[in-house]
Each structure stands twice: as C-alpha cells, then as structure tokens.
C-alpha positions as CSV (number, residue, x, y, z in Angstrom):
1,M,-72.9,-28.8,19.5
2,N,-69.4,-29.0,21.2
3,E,-70.1,-25.5,22.8
4,A,-73.5,-27.6,24.1
5,L,-71.3,-30.5,25.9
6,A,-68.3,-28.3,26.8
7,W,-69.7,-28.5,30.6
8,V,-69.5,-32.9,30.2
9,G,-65.7,-32.3,30.2
10,Q,-65.5,-29.9,32.7
11,I,-67.1,-32.1,35.2
12,A,-65.5,-35.1,34.5
13,T,-62.0,-32.6,34.8
14,W,-63.3,-31.7,38.2
15,V,-64.2,-35.1,39.4
16,G,-60.8,-36.3,38.2
17,Q,-59.1,-34.3,40.8
18,F,-60.4,-36.6,43.5
19,I,-58.6,-39.7,42.2
20,P,-55.2,-39.8,43.3
21,R,-52.6,-40.1,40.9
22,W,-49.0,-42.0,40.4
23,A,-46.0,-40.2,39.2
24,I,-42.5,-42.4,38.8
25,I,-39.7,-40.5,39.2
26,K,-36.4,-41.3,37.4
27,T,-33.2,-41.9,39.5
28,T,-31.5,-38.8,37.6
29,H,-34.2,-36.3,38.2
30,G,-36.3,-35.6,42.2
31,G,-39.1,-33.4,43.0
32,V,-41.1,-31.4,45.1
33,K,-44.7,-31.8,45.9
34,F,-46.6,-28.5,47.1
35,V,-49.0,-29.9,49.3
36,R,-52.1,-26.9,49.6
37,G,-50.1,-24.7,48.2
38,W,-47.9,-24.2,51.2
39,K,-46.1,-27.2,52.2
40,V,-43.1,-28.3,50.7
41,Q,-41.9,-32.3,50.4
42,P,-39.3,-33.0,48.4
43,V,-39.2,-36.7,47.0
44,G,-36.7,-38.7,45.3
45,P,-36.6,-41.3,42.6
46,G,-39.3,-43.7,42.7
47,I,-43.0,-43.6,42.5
48,H,-45.6,-41.3,44.3
49,W,-49.0,-40.9,44.9
50,W,-50.3,-37.6,45.2
51,W,-54.1,-36.2,45.3
52,P,-54.3,-33.6,42.3
53,V,-57.2,-31.7,44.2
54,T,-54.7,-30.5,46.9
55,T,-51.2,-31.4,45.3
56,E,-48.8,-30.2,42.5
57,L,-45.9,-32.1,41.4
58,T,-42.9,-30.5,39.8
59,V,-39.9,-32.8,38.6
60,Y,-36.4,-31.6,37.5
61,P,-33.1,-33.2,36.7
62,V,-30.8,-33.2,39.5
63,A,-27.7,-35.7,37.8
64,R,-24.9,-34.2,36.7
65,Q,-25.4,-31.9,33.5
66,A,-24.0,-29.3,31.4
67,N,-25.0,-26.0,29.8
68,D,-22.6,-23.1,27.5
69,L,-22.9,-20.0,28.9
70,R,-23.3,-16.9,26.6
71,S,-20.3,-15.0,25.3
72,Q,-20.0,-11.7,27.4
73,T,-17.7,-8.8,27.2
74,L,-15.9,-7.7,30.2
75,E,-12.7,-5.2,30.9
76,T,-9.9,-7.0,33.0
77,E,-8.3,-4.7,36.0
78,D,-5.9,-3.8,34.2
79,G,-8.3,-2.1,31.4
80,I,-8.0,-4.5,28.9
81,T,-11.2,-5.8,27.2
82,V,-12.2,-9.3,26.7
83,V,-14.8,-11.4,25.2
84,A,-15.4,-14.7,27.5
85,S,-17.6,-17.7,27.3
86,S,-17.4,-20.8,29.4
87,V,-19.3,-24.0,30.2
88,I,-21.0,-24.8,33.8
89,V,-21.1,-28.4,34.8
90,Y,-23.2,-28.7,38.1
91,E,-25.8,-31.2,39.7
92,V,-28.3,-30.0,42.2
93,H,-28.3,-31.5,45.9
94,D,-31.1,-29.3,47.2
95,I,-34.1,-29.9,45.1
96,K,-36.5,-28.1,47.8
97,A,-34.3,-24.6,47.7
98,L,-34.1,-25.0,43.9
99,I,-37.5,-25.6,42.7
100,A,-39.7,-24.1,45.7
101,Y,-37.6,-20.8,45.9
102,T,-37.0,-19.7,42.6
103,Y,-39.2,-19.2,39.9
104,D,-37.1,-20.3,37.1
105,P,-34.7,-22.4,38.0
106,D,-32.6,-23.2,34.6
107,N,-32.7,-19.0,34.0
108,T,-31.3,-18.4,37.6
109,I,-28.5,-21.2,37.4
110,M,-27.3,-19.5,33.9
111,E,-27.2,-16.0,35.7
112,V,-25.4,-16.8,38.7
113,A,-22.9,-18.9,37.0
114,L,-22.5,-15.6,34.5
115,A,-22.0,-13.1,37.2
116,T,-19.6,-15.5,39.1
117,V,-17.3,-15.3,35.5
118,Q,-18.0,-11.7,35.4
119,D,-16.8,-11.2,38.9
120,V,-13.7,-13.1,38.5
121,L,-12.4,-11.9,35.2
122,T,-12.8,-8.2,36.3
123,R,-10.4,-8.7,39.5
124,L,-7.9,-10.8,37.2
125,T,-5.5,-8.9,34.9
126,W,-4.9,-9.8,31.5
127,R,-1.9,-11.9,32.2
128,E,-3.7,-13.6,35.3
129,A,-7.0,-14.1,32.8
130,S,-5.1,-15.4,30.1
131,T,-3.1,-18.2,31.9
132,M,-6.7,-19.4,33.3
133,K,-8.2,-23.2,31.7
C-alpha cells in the first residue's frame, strides 16, 4: 500500500520546491547561495529567502574556532626526529572562497595547517624547534 501511494509524496516534494523558503543565519555563521548551480552569492547573518527549485544554501561557521591537529613525526634540519602536535585557532573572513571553491572545508583547513607545521619544523634545527611555544 505504501508503494502505491509513494508517488503522492514525490509530487508534494516536487511542488514544494516552487515555494520560497527562509533561513536564519546566526551571527557566528555565514552562508553561500548557489543560484542555478553557477552563480555564487555570499550571505551574512540574518534572514534570507531562497527558492529551492533554483537555489541551494550552504551555511558554515565563521566565528573564531580551534581545532587540534593530529600528531606527526618529522625530521628537523639537523636530522633529529620529533613528534609534533599543535592547535590552530582561526576565523573565516572569506566565506565565498571557503565554501564555493573548496569541496570539504574542514579537511582542507586541517591539511593546510598540518602542511604548514611540517614546513616550518623541517626548516628548523632541534635547538630552534625546542624553544618554540
């Protein structure tokens, strides 16, 4: 019986895409509207209306946030092996660049930070690295 009436739900979903929707974006977040799949419109905090049939809205935190980076084993410039872990603290200033041009923002931020830690520590000697805070 459910399968026989499943088409009713599909029609309701299809019709619902022609009704405008609203979203409330908090002050700690930003958003991007993808209009017709190619036009990118960054949006800030507040109430925003959008048409589901032509637009997709993605929201992401832009306020100050911190992430623990996984430990990595590195070799300093003078050949000493070290294990380094760190914490990054950041905030997003360009929501359009982060959301519209990055497939997975969280992983991208972590990978860039890990690569930066590696780049810095491998250029230092053990003595220089051990005095860093």
